[in-house]
N, C-alpha and C positions, 0 to 999 in steps of 0.2 A: 445832191447838187450837181448840175450839169458841168461837163468838163470845161466848156467855154467860160461859164461864170467863175469856176474855180480858178482858171487861168487869170482872168481879169482881176480877181481879188488878190492873188499872190504876186502878180507881175511887178508892182512897185517895189516890194521887198526884194524880189529877184534882181531888179535893176540896181537897187542900192547895193546889194552884195557884189554885183559885177563891178561897180565903180570902186568899191573898197578893195576887191581883189586886184584890180588894175593898179591902184595906188600902192598896195602892199608889195606886189611883184616888182614894180619899178624901184621902190625904195630898198627892197631887199637886194636887188641886183646892184644898186648903187653902193650899198654897204659891203657887199661881197667884193665888189671891185676895189673897195678901199681897205680890204683885208679881213672882213668878218669871216668867221668860221662857217664853211658850207657843209662840213661833214655830217652834222645832224640831219640836214635836209636830204643829203644823198642816202643816208641810212634809212630814213623814213620812206624814201622812194623804193629802196630795196625791199622793205617790208610790204609795201603796196604791190610790188611785183610778185612777191611770194604769195600773197593772198590771191592774186589773179591766177597764178599757176595752180594753186590748190582748189580754185573755184569757190573760195570761202567768201560769200557775199557779206556776211556779218563782219568779218575781219577787214574786208575791203572798205566798207562804209566807215568803220571806226578809224582806220588808218588814213583814209581820205580827209576826215575831219582834222586829225592831228597834223597832217602835212600842211593844210591850209592855215591852221593856227600857227604853226611854226614859221611859215612865211611872214605872217603878220608880226610875229615876235622878232624875227631877224630885221624886219624893216625898221623897228624901233622908233616909230613916229608917235609922239605923245597923243594919247587918246585913240590911236588906231586899233589897238588890240581890243579895247572895250567896244568900239564901234563894230568891229568884225564879229565879236561874240554876239552882240545884239542882232545883227543882220542874219547871222548864221542860225541863231535860235528861231528867228521868225520863219525861216524857210526849211528847217531841218526835217520836219515830218514829210513835207512835199518831196524833199530831196531823197529821203530814204525810200519812199513809196515809188518814185519814178525810177530809181536805180534798180529796185527789185522787179518792177513790172515792164520797164521799157528798154532795158539794156541787157539783152540775153547773153552778150559776149563781153565780159569785163575787159578784155584786151583793148577794145575801142576806148574805154575810159582810161586805161593805163597809158595808151599812146598820147592822149590829151595831156596827161600829167607830165609825160616825158619832155615835151617841148617846153613846158613851164619851168621844170626843174633845170633843164639844160641851159636855158637863157639866163636864169638867175645865177647859176654856177659860173657862167662865163662873165658875169658882170655886165650883161647886155641890157641896159635899162629900157631902151625902146622895144626890143624884142620881148623882154619879160612883161612889160606893160601890155603889149598886144596879146601875148599868150595868156595873161591873167584874165583879161576881158573876154577873149575868145573862148577860153575854157568854160566859163559860165554861160556865155551867150549861146554857145553851140548846143548845150543841153536844153536850155529853155526854148530856143528857137526851133529845135527839132520837134519838141512837144507841141508848140504853138502851131507850127505848120501842119502837123498831122491832124489838128482839130479835135483829137480825142486822146485821152490817156488810157491805153488799153494794153493788155498783155500781148506783145508782139510775137512771143514764142522764139525759140532758138532755131531760126532758119536762115537761109541764104539772103533773102531780101532784107530781113530785119538787121542782120549783121552789116550789110552793105549800107543801108540807110543810116545806121548809127555811125559808121565810119565816115561817110560823106559829111554828116553834120559837123564833125570835128575837124574836117580837112578841106573846107571850102576854099581856103587860100592856096591850096596846092593843085598841081596838075592831077586830074582824076581820069583814069583810063579804065574802061569796062573790062578789058582783057586782064589787066593786072589785078583789079579788085576781085574779079571772079576767081582767080587763082589764089590770091593771098588772103582774102577776107571772107568771101562767100563760100569757097570750097566747092564750086560747081563749074560747069562749062560757061563760057561767055554767052552762048546761045540761050541756055536755060535762064541765066540771070536777065538777059535782055527781054525775054518773054515775060518773066515775072514783073518787070517794071511796066511793060505795056499792058499786061492783063490786070494788074492790081493798082497801079498808079495812073493808068491812062496816058502815060507819057513814055517816050523812049528814055533810055538812061541819060543821054546827052541833054534832052529837053528838061528832064527832072532836075539835073544839076544846075542848068542855067536858070530855071525858075527859082530854085532855092537861093541861088546867088543874087538874083535881081530883087527878090522879095526882101532878102536881108539888107541889100544895099538901100532899098527904099526906106526900110526901117531906120538905118543909120542916118540917112539924109533927113528924116523927120526929127530924130532925137538927138543928134550930135551936130557940132560945128566942124567936124573933121574935114580936111580938104578932100575934094572929090577924088584926087589921085590916090590918097590914102585909103579911102573907102573902096575904090576899085581894086587895089592890091589886097585889101582885107578879105574880099570875097572871091579872089582868084583871078583877077584881070591884071596882067602886067602891062597891057596897052590901054591907057585911058580912052583913046579914041574908039577902040573896039567896044569898050565898056559903055561909052556914051551912045554908040550906035545901037547896041543891044537894048540898053535901057530905054531909049526913045521909042524903039519898035515895040517894047512891052508896055510902056506906060503912056505913050503919046507925047511925051515931053522929055527934053534933055535933062540930065540930072540937076543942073544949075537952076533951070526953070521950075523943075519939080520942087526943089527946096524953097524957092521964092514963093511958090504957090502955097506951100505949107505955112510959111511965115505970115501970109496974108489970109490964112484960114480957108484956102480953096482946096485942100487935100486932106 
């Protein structure tokens, strides 16, 4: 089966899990804020970090499952845990395969969990909900954007692209990523992006952000300001200008066109 067909078949289940993770994270944060014990969650994250440091993909995959199930348990919403288990079972084979083949550096996945655990631990409902949705969306969106599910190998470009997918809402600088993530010089990393992605690093990140924003405009009713922040734009006017230049329409008009079936 082609990777595009595979993506289209699994996408509804992935979207369902994303919504469930968002709800679970928000409710877990609310309960922690009200006094629920967060120590089991922190302990599970420590185990995930240990698996990362050992390079044990098998242990990482299993601990990842337990961590997300624990969040659903802490949320304590009637029926949520059962819904989470069903959604997780539907995507698990895909999840394991993509972690094995498309994420050469487990530290990028660990970083994504760190934000989720920290916001829940602080009782930050809004931040936790966003982290829960972003955590899932970033994995699946990176795969969708690449158009193929293939073995990326453990190299500088693969590590950087993995990191970028999880951190679209943050300031991303080539010089910093080259040093901290890719382990190479900024010049080398810049050439890899141009040669293999056909874009400069800056243009690659912008394209990823705008494509993700277009997807959110199509599929959610989130305010445009929130979508802009979600993909890394703190200035909504700048976001609108970039979006209009890329898609030929302002975000509001783009969403209206989707509602009318024109996009």
